[in-house]
C-alpha positions in Angstrom: -11.2 -10.8 10.6 -8.4 -9.3 12.7 -5.4 -7.6 11.0 -2.8 -10.4 12.0 -5.0 -12.9 9.8 -5.1 -10.4 6.6 -1.4 -10.2 6.5 -1.0 -13.5 4.7 -3.8 -12.9 2.2 -2.0 -9.3 1.5 1.6 -11.4 1.3 -0.2 -13.3 -1.7 -1.3 -10.3 -3.6 -5.1 -10.0 -2.1 -6.7 -6.6 -1.9 -8.2 -6.4 1.8 -10.5 -3.4 3.3 -12.5 -2.8 6.4 -16.4 -2.9 6.6 -16.0 0.1 9.2 -14.6 2.2 6.4 -16.4 5.4 5.4 -15.6 5.2 1.9 -16.9 3.1 -0.9 -14.2 1.2 -3.1 -11.4 1.6 -0.8 -8.9 -1.4 -0.2 -5.3 -2.0 0.7 -2.7 -3.8 -1.2 0.8 -4.8 -0.9 3.1 -3.3 -3.0 6.4 -5.7 -3.9 8.8 -2.2 -4.4 11.7 -2.5 -6.3 14.1 -4.1 -3.9 16.9 -4.5 -6.9 16.0 -0.8 -7.9 14.2 1.1 -11.1 15.2 4.0 -13.0 14.2 6.9 -11.4 12.0 9.6 -13.2 12.6 13.2 -13.2 10.0 13.7 -10.5 11.6 11.0 -8.0 15.0 12.6 -9.0 14.2 16.1 -8.0 12.5 14.9 -4.9 15.6 13.1 -3.9 18.3 14.9 -5.0 19.4 12.1 -7.5 19.7 12.2 -11.4 17.3 11.2 -13.6 17.6 7.6 -14.6 19.7 6.9 -11.3 18.7 3.5 -9.6 16.0 4.0 -7.1 15.5 1.0 -4.7 12.1 0.8 -3.0 11.6 -1.7 -0.1 7.9 -3.3 -0.1 5.1 -1.4 1.1 1.5 -1.1 1.8 -0.9 1.3 -0.6 -4.3 2.5 -0.1 -6.8 3.0 -2.8 -8.9 6.0 -1.5 -12.6 7.0 -1.7 -11.7 9.6 -4.6 -9.8 6.9 -6.4 -6.4 8.1 -5.5 -3.7 6.0 -4.5 -1.0 6.7 -1.5 1.2 4.8 0.2 -0.5 3.4 3.7 0.3 2.6 7.3 -2.4 1.1 9.9 -3.4 3.1 12.2 -4.1 2.0 15.9 -7.9 1.3 15.2 -7.2 -0.5 12.1 -4.4 -2.8 13.9 -7.3 -3.6 16.6 -10.4 -3.8 14.2 -11.8 -7.1 13.7 -13.7 -5.8 10.5 -11.5 -7.1 7.8 -12.3 -8.4 4.5 -10.9 -9.6 1.4 -11.9 -8.0 -1.6 -13.4 -10.7 -4.3 
């Protein structure tokens, strides 16, 4: 599939990946974020010069599960956008 074809699936909460990625088990998801806010923990408060417990609002974003099991925010590369090897993880 093309990148634009997987967007509706991401919005539905599906996991998607590229067959061209080298890492096994990698996929991306849409995180809903916290548009109404969430109480920030100490780590977030220190990073953003807030007080622990302050309301921290987060817009939706994409997140990737890396081959080593870690997770990170994700932004598609030009190669990802124009790739046609996207699939839905079952």
